[in-house]
Backbone as numpy.savetxt, mean C-alpha at the origin, in Angstrom:
# Nx Ny Nz CAx CAy CAz Cx Cy Cz
13.35 -9.87 9.90 13.84 -9.85 8.26 12.69 -9.41 7.50
11.35 -10.14 7.98 10.44 -9.88 6.95 9.44 -8.63 7.53
9.56 -8.12 8.52 8.84 -6.94 9.05 8.76 -5.78 8.25
10.01 -5.17 7.70 10.05 -4.12 6.87 9.56 -4.47 5.49
9.71 -5.57 4.98 9.08 -5.94 3.69 7.59 -5.77 3.90
6.99 -6.38 4.53 5.24 -6.13 4.72 4.99 -4.85 4.96
5.74 -4.07 5.84 5.44 -2.61 5.92 5.36 -1.93 4.70
6.35 -2.26 3.72 6.57 -1.64 2.44 5.22 -1.83 1.61
4.90 -2.96 1.66 3.73 -3.55 0.78 2.55 -2.91 1.30
2.34 -2.73 2.70 1.26 -2.21 3.38 0.95 -0.63 2.85
1.98 0.02 2.73 2.14 1.30 2.36 2.18 1.42 0.85
1.93 0.29 0.25 1.86 0.50 -1.24 1.10 1.55 -1.87
1.93 2.56 -2.79 1.19 3.83 -3.02 0.16 3.33 -4.23
-1.21 3.86 -4.31 -2.01 3.65 -5.47 -1.86 5.04 -6.41
-1.06 5.17 -7.23 -0.97 6.25 -8.04 -1.08 5.70 -9.62
-2.20 5.96 -10.20 -2.41 5.35 -11.38 -2.62 6.34 -12.44
-1.65 6.60 -13.57 -1.58 7.74 -14.34 -1.41 7.34 -15.80
-2.03 8.23 -16.67 -1.89 8.30 -17.97 -0.88 9.18 -18.44
0.15 9.00 -19.51 0.88 9.95 -20.05 0.28 11.16 -20.61
1.06 12.31 -20.55 0.62 13.50 -21.11 1.78 14.45 -21.52
1.34 15.44 -22.35 2.48 16.01 -23.18 3.24 17.14 -22.04
4.37 17.26 -22.30 5.25 18.20 -21.28 4.77 19.57 -21.34
4.89 20.22 -20.45 4.18 21.48 -20.04 5.24 22.76 -20.35
4.89 23.71 -20.95 5.72 24.78 -21.62 5.65 25.84 -20.53
4.79 25.89 -19.61 4.74 26.85 -18.62 4.61 26.34 -17.22
5.00 27.06 -16.14 4.93 26.53 -14.83 3.40 26.28 -14.40
3.31 25.37 -13.70 1.53 25.13 -13.27 1.73 25.35 -11.81
0.54 25.71 -11.38 0.31 25.87 -9.95 -0.18 24.59 -9.36
-0.13 24.37 -8.12 -0.46 23.13 -7.35 -1.80 22.53 -7.71
-2.79 23.46 -7.74 -4.10 22.79 -8.27 -4.18 22.23 -9.52
-3.32 22.94 -10.55 -3.23 22.60 -11.84 -2.52 21.31 -11.97
-1.63 21.11 -11.12 -0.81 19.93 -11.17 -1.83 18.58 -10.80
-2.30 19.11 -9.64 -3.26 17.91 -9.00 -4.48 17.54 -9.86
-4.97 18.53 -10.62 -6.09 18.39 -11.40 -5.60 17.45 -12.77
-4.46 17.79 -13.23 -3.94 16.97 -14.39 -3.48 15.53 -13.84
-3.17 15.52 -12.83 -2.96 14.20 -12.12 -4.21 13.31 -12.04
-5.19 13.97 -11.62 -6.52 13.25 -11.56 -6.94 12.78 -12.75
-6.93 14.04 -13.72 -7.36 13.65 -15.26 -6.49 12.57 -15.99
-5.20 12.62 -15.65 -4.43 11.48 -16.08 -4.51 10.08 -15.58
-5.24 10.15 -14.40 -5.47 8.94 -13.74 -6.59 8.20 -14.42
-7.40 8.74 -15.27 -8.49 8.34 -15.82 -9.76 9.24 -15.46
-9.50 10.17 -14.49 -10.70 11.00 -14.09 -11.39 10.39 -12.77
-11.90 11.30 -12.04 -12.45 10.84 -10.61 -13.60 9.91 -10.79
-14.16 9.92 -11.79 -15.35 9.02 -12.08 -14.83 7.58 -12.26
-13.96 7.38 -13.17 -13.36 5.94 -13.25 -12.78 5.51 -11.98
-12.11 6.31 -11.32 -11.51 5.98 -10.07 -12.47 5.68 -9.20
-13.48 6.31 -8.87 -14.37 5.83 -7.78 -15.33 4.92 -8.31
-15.40 4.54 -9.62 -16.11 3.28 -9.97 -15.57 2.10 -9.45
-14.39 2.13 -9.04 -13.68 0.85 -8.62 -13.75 0.60 -7.15
-14.45 -0.32 -7.01 -15.13 -0.48 -5.36 -14.11 -1.58 -4.70
-13.38 -2.35 -5.57 -12.47 -3.34 -4.94 -11.37 -3.58 -5.94
-10.22 -4.15 -5.65 -9.26 -4.48 -6.39 -8.41 -5.49 -5.78
-7.84 -6.38 -6.54 -6.98 -7.59 -6.12 -5.85 -7.59 -7.07
-4.37 -7.20 -6.37 -3.23 -7.54 -6.98 -2.52 -8.71 -6.83
-2.22 -9.46 -7.93 -1.28 -10.73 -7.58 0.02 -10.49 -8.51
0.90 -10.88 -7.75 2.33 -10.89 -8.19 3.45 -11.67 -7.50
4.64 -11.33 -7.60 5.76 -11.90 -7.11 6.59 -10.98 -6.46
7.20 -11.19 -5.42 8.11 -10.32 -4.75 9.54 -10.73 -4.58
10.50 -10.17 -5.16 11.85 -10.48 -4.96 12.52 -9.95 -3.83
12.99 -10.75 -2.85 13.39 -10.29 -1.58 15.07 -10.58 -1.34
15.65 -9.84 -0.55 16.92 -10.10 -0.30 17.98 -9.92 -1.44
17.62 -8.97 -2.15 18.59 -8.88 -3.39 18.33 -9.91 -4.57
17.01 -10.62 -4.56 16.96 -11.74 -5.41 17.18 -13.03 -4.96
17.64 -13.26 -3.71 17.73 -14.48 -3.11 16.59 -15.27 -2.73
15.58 -14.59 -2.53 14.10 -15.19 -2.28 13.07 -14.76 -3.18
12.10 -15.66 -3.48 10.80 -15.16 -4.30 9.71 -15.53 -3.45
8.78 -14.46 -3.42 7.43 -14.86 -2.57 6.28 -14.60 -3.37
5.55 -15.22 -3.57 4.07 -15.02 -4.27 3.44 -13.90 -3.17
2.72 -12.92 -3.86 1.95 -11.88 -3.12 0.77 -11.45 -3.67
-0.43 -11.48 -2.80 -1.62 -11.08 -3.13 -2.02 -9.87 -2.25
-2.71 -8.82 -2.69 -3.17 -7.81 -1.95 -4.71 -7.47 -2.33
-5.52 -7.48 -1.51 -7.06 -7.19 -1.83 -7.42 -5.84 -1.03
-8.08 -4.85 -1.54 -8.49 -3.71 -1.15 -9.81 -3.52 -1.58
-10.58 -2.88 -0.59 -12.12 -2.67 -0.62 -12.48 -1.38 -0.13
-13.17 -0.77 -0.83 -13.73 0.47 -0.10 -14.50 0.19 1.09
-14.54 1.26 1.96 -13.86 2.34 2.01 -12.45 2.39 2.43
-12.03 1.56 3.21 -10.72 1.41 3.72 -10.13 0.34 4.41
-10.63 -0.84 3.52 -10.29 -2.45 3.94 -9.00 -2.91 3.30
-8.24 -3.56 3.88 -7.00 -4.01 3.05 -6.43 -5.58 3.65
-6.14 -6.59 2.62 -5.58 -7.68 3.26 -4.38 -7.86 2.22
-3.25 -8.31 2.84 -2.09 -8.79 2.25 -1.69 -10.19 2.48
-1.37 -10.93 1.64 -0.89 -12.33 2.02 0.39 -12.48 1.21
1.55 -12.99 1.77 2.74 -13.25 1.30 3.10 -14.76 1.72
3.56 -15.66 0.70 3.94 -16.86 1.12 5.55 -16.84 1.03
6.13 -17.27 2.06 7.63 -17.17 2.22 8.09 -18.57 2.84
8.83 -19.37 1.97 9.59 -20.65 2.64 8.34 -21.56 3.22
7.14 -21.33 2.34 6.06 -22.26 2.62 5.20 -21.92 3.73
5.39 -20.74 4.29 4.53 -20.19 5.39 3.89 -18.87 4.80
2.72 -18.81 5.50 1.97 -17.53 4.93 1.95 -16.40 6.05
2.29 -15.32 5.66 2.44 -13.98 6.36 1.09 -13.30 5.80
0.29 -12.93 6.88 -1.09 -12.03 6.58 -0.99 -10.82 7.28
-1.23 -9.57 6.51 -1.49 -8.43 7.39 -2.84 -7.70 6.75
-3.70 -7.33 7.75 -4.93 -6.79 7.23 -5.36 -5.64 8.05
-6.29 -4.99 7.43 -6.89 -3.78 8.31 -8.52 -3.64 7.71
-9.30 -3.81 8.77 -10.81 -3.75 8.51 -11.52 -2.56 8.45
-10.66 -1.41 8.58 -10.97 -0.07 8.84 -11.19 0.58 10.25
-10.96 -0.56 11.10 -10.87 -0.18 12.55 -9.72 -0.94 12.99
-9.51 -2.25 12.96 -8.56 -3.03 13.56 -7.47 -3.33 12.60
-6.07 -3.28 12.85 -5.03 -3.82 11.94 -4.58 -5.06 12.60
-4.11 -6.04 12.01 -3.75 -7.32 12.67 -2.81 -8.04 11.80
-2.12 -9.16 12.20 -1.22 -9.78 11.39 -1.18 -11.23 12.03
-0.80 -12.10 10.91 -0.52 -13.35 11.36 1.05 -13.85 10.84
1.94 -13.78 11.76 3.43 -14.00 11.42 4.04 -15.02 11.93
4.08 -16.14 11.17 4.73 -17.45 11.72 6.19 -17.41 12.02
6.75 -16.42 11.44 8.33 -15.90 11.72 8.35 -15.34 13.05
7.44 -15.19 13.64 7.44 -14.61 15.18 7.04 -15.65 16.12
6.91 -16.92 15.55 6.76 -18.20 16.50 5.20 -18.36 16.87
4.38 -17.76 16.01 2.93 -17.91 16.24 2.01 -17.99 15.03
1.22 -18.77 14.80 0.39 -18.90 13.81 -1.14 -18.26 14.16
-1.22 -17.64 15.28 -2.34 -16.95 15.78 -2.28 -15.62 15.26
-3.59 -15.04 14.91 -3.71 -13.48 14.55 -3.37 -12.69 15.81
-2.71 -11.64 15.48 -2.25 -10.81 16.70 -2.74 -9.28 16.32
-3.25 -8.70 17.38 -3.76 -7.27 16.96 -2.31 -6.35 17.04
-2.50 -5.51 15.92 -1.27 -4.61 15.61 -1.19 -3.55 16.62
0.15 -2.86 16.76 0.28 -1.87 17.79 -0.54 -0.66 17.34
-0.58 0.29 18.19 -1.14 1.55 17.87 -0.43 2.46 16.60
0.88 2.25 16.53 1.45 3.08 15.64 1.30 2.28 14.28
1.16 0.86 14.25 0.89 0.14 12.88 -0.52 0.39 12.70
-1.40 0.51 13.71 -2.87 0.79 13.26 -3.05 1.98 12.68
-2.29 3.22 13.43 -2.35 4.53 12.68 -1.97 4.43 11.35
-0.61 3.77 10.80 -0.24 3.86 9.59 -1.22 3.23 8.74
-1.79 1.96 9.07 -2.84 1.38 8.16 -4.11 2.19 7.72
-4.46 3.20 8.89 -5.62 3.88 8.72 -5.24 4.97 7.88
-4.20 5.54 7.86 -3.68 6.93 7.28 -3.54 6.53 5.65
-3.25 5.20 5.35 -2.91 4.93 4.10 -3.67 3.95 3.38
-5.06 4.18 3.55 -5.97 3.47 2.82 -6.75 4.21 1.86
-6.13 5.25 1.01 -6.91 5.97 0.20 -7.36 5.16 -0.93
-7.09 3.84 -0.98 -7.48 3.14 -2.01 -7.21 3.26 -3.38
-7.84 3.35 -4.47 -7.19 3.43 -5.76 -6.45 4.73 -5.96
-7.35 5.85 -5.70 -6.89 7.19 -6.08 -5.63 7.65 -5.43
-5.26 7.25 -4.33 -4.16 7.76 -3.50 -4.48 9.01 -2.83
-3.45 9.85 -1.98 -3.92 10.89 -1.22 -3.99 12.13 -2.00
-3.66 12.32 -3.30 -3.77 13.53 -4.02 -5.15 13.92 -4.53
-5.97 12.87 -5.07 -7.26 13.14 -5.65 -8.16 13.48 -4.49
-8.75 14.56 -4.58 -9.82 15.01 -3.65 -9.17 15.23 -2.05
-7.81 15.68 -2.31 -7.04 15.80 -1.02 -7.71 16.67 0.07
-8.23 17.68 -0.53 -9.09 18.98 0.46 -10.17 18.12 1.23
-10.92 17.24 0.44 -12.13 16.60 1.17 -11.69 15.53 2.05
-10.48 14.96 1.86 -9.89 14.04 2.57 -9.34 14.63 4.06
-9.01 15.88 4.05 -8.55 16.58 5.13 -6.96 16.53 4.97
-6.45 16.25 3.81 -4.87 16.29 3.67 -4.36 17.83 3.49
-3.14 18.04 3.66 -2.67 19.37 3.02 -1.64 18.99 2.10
-1.38 19.70 1.09 -0.54 19.25 -0.13 0.33 20.68 -0.38
1.68 20.58 -0.33 2.34 21.76 -0.82 3.32 21.42 -1.87
3.57 22.34 -2.91 4.34 22.15 -4.04 5.95 22.51 -3.63
6.79 21.90 -3.40 8.01 22.05 -3.12 8.91 22.69 -4.20
8.65 22.11 -5.27 9.45 22.48 -6.66 9.77 21.50 -7.34
10.78 21.61 -8.19 11.24 20.52 -9.01 12.60 19.93 -8.68
12.57 18.60 -9.00 13.86 17.66 -8.71 14.14 16.85 -9.76
15.36 16.48 -9.87 15.68 15.46 -10.81 15.80 14.22 -10.17
14.74 13.04 -10.84 14.66 11.76 -10.45 15.11 10.88 -11.46
16.49 10.39 -11.27 17.09 9.58 -12.29 16.92 10.11 -13.71
17.22 11.31 -13.81 17.37 11.83 -14.97 16.01 12.44 -15.55
14.91 12.62 -14.82 13.73 12.93 -15.41 13.38 14.13 -14.45
13.02 15.40 -14.86 12.46 16.42 -13.90 10.99 16.10 -13.41
11.27 16.18 -12.10 9.59 15.87 -11.48 9.09 16.96 -10.38
7.79 17.14 -10.31 7.33 17.91 -9.29 7.34 17.20 -8.08
7.88 17.95 -6.92 8.07 17.47 -5.71 6.87 17.99 -4.86
6.00 16.96 -4.27 4.91 17.49 -3.52 4.99 16.94 -2.26
4.62 17.81 -1.28 4.68 17.35 0.18 3.27 17.12 0.68
2.96 15.97 1.23 1.62 15.60 1.76 1.70 15.33 3.04
0.69 16.12 3.79 0.65 16.02 5.03 -0.72 15.42 5.29
-0.82 14.22 5.69 -2.23 13.48 5.75 -2.92 14.30 6.99
-4.13 13.84 6.99 -5.26 14.44 8.05 -4.54 13.79 9.32
-4.12 12.68 9.60 -3.63 12.20 10.83 -2.30 12.61 11.20
-1.48 13.37 10.43 -0.17 14.03 10.84 1.07 13.47 9.97
0.96 12.26 9.46 2.23 11.62 8.91 2.40 12.54 7.38
3.66 12.50 7.07 4.18 13.28 5.97 4.78 12.29 5.01
4.54 12.62 3.73 5.07 11.81 2.60 5.50 12.73 1.55
6.22 12.31 0.64 6.51 13.20 -0.64 6.31 12.30 -1.82
5.48 12.95 -2.83 5.24 12.40 -4.10 5.93 13.07 -5.05
6.80 12.31 -6.05 7.41 12.97 -7.29 6.61 12.58 -8.47
6.06 13.86 -9.24 5.26 13.53 -10.49 6.29 13.93 -11.64
6.33 13.11 -12.44 7.20 13.40 -13.65 6.55 14.74 -14.35
7.47 15.50 -14.74 7.04 16.84 -15.07 6.48 16.79 -16.43
6.84 15.79 -17.24 6.02 15.74 -18.57 4.87 15.01 -18.64
4.95 13.74 -17.78 3.94 12.76 -18.01 2.84 12.77 -16.92
3.06 13.61 -15.66 2.52 13.51 -14.52 2.35 12.18 -13.92
3.21 11.20 -14.35 3.22 10.05 -13.80 3.93 10.05 -12.39
3.60 9.37 -11.35 4.18 9.27 -10.34 5.32 8.15 -10.22
6.69 8.77 -10.25 7.70 7.88 -10.48 8.40 7.42 -9.06
8.06 8.30 -8.08 8.71 8.05 -6.88 7.89 8.59 -5.51
7.91 7.93 -4.57 7.27 8.50 -3.17 8.25 7.91 -2.20
8.21 8.81 -1.16 9.03 8.59 0.09 8.48 8.95 1.23
8.96 8.31 2.45 8.10 8.60 3.70 9.00 8.08 4.96
8.89 8.54 5.84 9.48 7.93 7.07 8.36 7.70 8.32
8.49 6.63 8.83 7.65 6.18 9.75 7.89 5.16 10.82
7.19 4.79 11.95 7.62 3.72 12.87 6.54 2.70 12.50
7.12 1.25 12.10 6.20 0.27 11.85 6.83 -0.95 12.41
6.01 -1.54 13.24 6.39 -2.91 13.80 7.71 -2.58 14.63
7.63 -1.61 15.38 8.57 -1.18 16.29 10.02 -0.65 15.52
9.90 -0.59 14.36 11.11 -0.09 13.68 10.90 1.20 12.91
12.14 1.88 12.90 12.10 3.27 12.30 12.53 2.98 10.77
11.65 3.35 9.79 11.63 3.11 8.60 11.81 4.41 7.54
12.63 4.34 6.60 12.81 5.41 5.69 12.70 4.95 4.30
11.45 4.96 3.87 10.86 4.29 2.67 11.01 4.91 1.43
11.28 4.26 0.46 11.37 4.98 -0.92 10.59 3.67 -1.86
9.84 4.32 -2.71 9.06 3.43 -3.52 9.32 3.88 -5.09
9.67 3.37 -6.03 9.99 3.58 -7.26 9.13 2.88 -8.35
7.92 3.48 -8.98 6.81 2.96 -9.73 7.17 2.91 -11.12
6.70 2.01 -11.88 6.90 2.03 -13.43 5.93 0.91 -13.96
6.19 0.69 -15.33 5.49 -0.21 -16.24 4.00 -0.08 -15.97
3.36 1.09 -16.08 2.02 1.18 -15.99 1.34 0.86 -17.28
0.11 0.06 -16.81 -0.70 -0.45 -17.66 -2.19 -0.16 -17.46
-2.99 -0.04 -18.54 -4.45 0.49 -18.38 -5.16 -0.75 -17.72
-5.93 -0.44 -16.56 -6.81 -1.55 -16.18 -8.23 -0.85 -15.97
-9.22 -1.30 -16.73 -10.63 -0.48 -16.70 -10.31 1.05 -16.69
-9.61 1.40 -17.61 -9.30 2.79 -17.87 -8.57 3.46 -16.84
-7.92 2.76 -15.83 -7.21 3.52 -14.94 -5.83 2.86 -15.12
-4.75 3.77 -14.95 -3.40 3.31 -15.14 -2.75 2.55 -13.88
-2.23 1.47 -13.97 -1.89 0.81 -12.37 -0.48 0.56 -12.59
0.43 0.64 -11.65 1.80 0.18 -11.81 1.83 -1.34 -11.80
2.81 -1.82 -12.57 3.11 -3.23 -12.69 4.44 -3.60 -11.99
5.26 -2.43 -11.70 6.63 -2.74 -10.97 6.71 -1.65 -9.89
7.08 -2.05 -8.84 7.34 -1.47 -7.71 8.62 -1.85 -7.19
9.64 -0.83 -7.05 11.02 -1.26 -6.58 11.17 -0.47 -5.13
11.26 -1.16 -4.05 11.24 -0.32 -2.72 12.53 -0.49 -2.04
12.95 0.53 -1.20 14.03 0.55 -0.38 13.68 1.04 0.80
14.68 0.75 1.78 14.50 1.30 3.27 15.99 1.71 3.58
16.01 3.06 3.70 17.39 3.78 4.23 18.30 3.72 2.92
17.82 3.65 1.72 18.69 3.48 0.45 18.96 2.06 0.37
18.73 1.14 1.03 19.06 -0.40 0.82 17.79 -1.05 0.34
18.20 -1.90 -0.82 17.00 -2.66 -1.54 16.31 -3.42 -0.46
15.01 -3.35 -0.63 13.89 -3.94 0.26 13.12 -5.04 -0.53
12.61 -4.56 -1.59 11.74 -5.63 -2.34 11.53 -5.25 -3.66
11.43 -5.86 -4.72 11.13 -5.62 -5.86 9.78 -6.37 -6.26
8.67 -5.65 -6.42 7.29 -6.30 -6.65 7.15 -6.30 -8.09
6.62 -7.45 -8.60 6.24 -7.34 -10.24 4.79 -7.95 -9.95
3.69 -7.13 -10.33 2.27 -7.32 -10.33 2.20 -8.06 -11.75
1.37 -9.23 -11.54 1.18 -10.14 -12.70 -0.34 -9.74 -13.28
-1.09 -9.38 -12.44 -2.59 -9.10 -12.68 -3.32 -8.45 -11.68
-4.45 -7.51 -12.19 -5.01 -6.72 -11.31 -6.67 -7.20 -11.72
-7.37 -7.25 -10.58 -8.63 -7.62 -10.81 -9.57 -6.61 -10.02
-10.64 -5.92 -10.64 -11.18 -4.85 -10.30 -12.68 -5.25 -9.95
-13.26 -4.85 -8.94 -14.70 -5.06 -8.63 -15.05 -6.45 -8.59
-13.94 -7.23 -7.79 -14.34 -8.51 -7.60 -14.97 -8.67 -6.20
-15.90 -9.93 -5.87 -16.41 -9.95 -4.71 -15.39 -10.04 -3.46
-15.54 -9.30 -2.42 -14.80 -9.27 -1.37 -15.55 -9.15 -0.18
-15.74 -10.41 0.41 -16.61 -10.23 1.73 -15.84 -9.60 3.07
-16.65 -8.89 3.86 -15.92 -8.11 4.80 -15.09 -9.00 5.84
-15.70 -10.46 5.83 -14.66 -11.46 6.89 -13.57 -11.61 6.45
-13.08 -11.23 5.09 -11.75 -11.28 4.62 -10.79 -10.55 5.37
-11.24 -9.39 5.67 -10.44 -8.19 6.29 -10.43 -8.32 7.91
-11.43 -9.23 8.40 -11.72 -9.04 9.70 -10.81 -9.88 10.49
-10.30 -9.59 11.48 -9.25 -10.40 12.47 -9.95 -11.64 12.75
-9.50 -12.74 12.81 -10.14 -14.18 13.14 -10.02 -14.23 14.60
-10.92 -14.81 15.09 -11.02 -15.12 16.90 -9.95 -16.32 17.05
-9.52 -16.15 18.24 -8.58 -17.40 18.36 -9.31 -18.36 18.81
-8.99 -19.65 18.26 -9.76 -20.71 18.75 -10.03 -21.13 20.08
-11.19 -21.51 20.45 -11.37 -21.56 22.19 -10.59 -23.23 22.31
-9.97 -23.04 23.66 -9.61 -24.43 24.01 -10.45 -24.97 24.77
-10.74 -26.42 24.36 -11.58 -27.45 25.10 -11.29 -27.61 26.41
-12.29 -27.58 27.42 -12.12 -27.78 28.71 -11.50 -29.15 28.91
-10.78 -29.57 29.72 -10.20 -31.06 29.87 -11.38 -31.80 30.41
-11.52 -33.02 30.01 -12.68 -33.90 30.25 -12.27 -34.37 31.63
-13.49 -34.48 32.62 -13.21 -34.94 33.86 -13.03 -36.60 33.80
-12.10 -36.88 34.55 -12.04 -38.45 34.53 -12.99 -39.16 35.46
-13.52 -40.23 34.93 -14.59 -40.87 35.87 -14.10 -41.29 37.11
-15.11 -41.04 38.06 -14.60 -41.53 39.71 -14.25 -42.84 39.61
-13.31 -43.16 40.55 -12.83 -44.41 40.81 -13.88 -45.37 41.48
-14.00 -46.62 41.00 -14.90 -47.31 41.67 -14.22 -47.98 43.15
-15.15 -47.74 44.15 -14.72 -48.07 45.47 -14.45 -49.79 45.39
């Protein structure tokens, strides 16, 4: 039950944008991405953020359950998610090399190394604050302008993003504001086929960069999670050990019984 929820959060998009005026003429792909970058506050402000911590609350199972959530990210590609559900802590993290989880709902409180699929997903979706579009060529991604589509009443540019590792996702940028209002992707995570949709809103400025405070996520069209971010903290201390997989405690060797007296 909790597997796809954590997957969605892991793949949480970092698309932070300022509003802009509507465009009277059609734009090229490069123009759209440049406006996207400028709207986000510019490359300099984005790259000045070295770490960020998001704290909030997740509504699960159609509002039947509430779960406090924190996610910490650090350059170049470290991430740690913590979710408290029914008094138990779920942790999912990536240190740039190893992805791992602690999932008490699977019967163990020990850290477990993630599968190859999960590790690939973690590695491909750690674009940090700026997301995959900013400096996409340098990152090795390919982006195509598919056209315009209506997204809940708003015309949006639909961009196909093929990441360096081969995964594909779609970003929908509002045609008037260049705000990313939706992203979609399909992938295998924790052994499950996921068809993810994330709708973003309630953007606010944090250190000159716009960040979404509301994220509504679905899997195969069904409600998955509604995340309300209460606070972002930027450039906070985040030691590398926070993201590193903890070692399993060593079991003590049984003590030898003293020899019986003759």
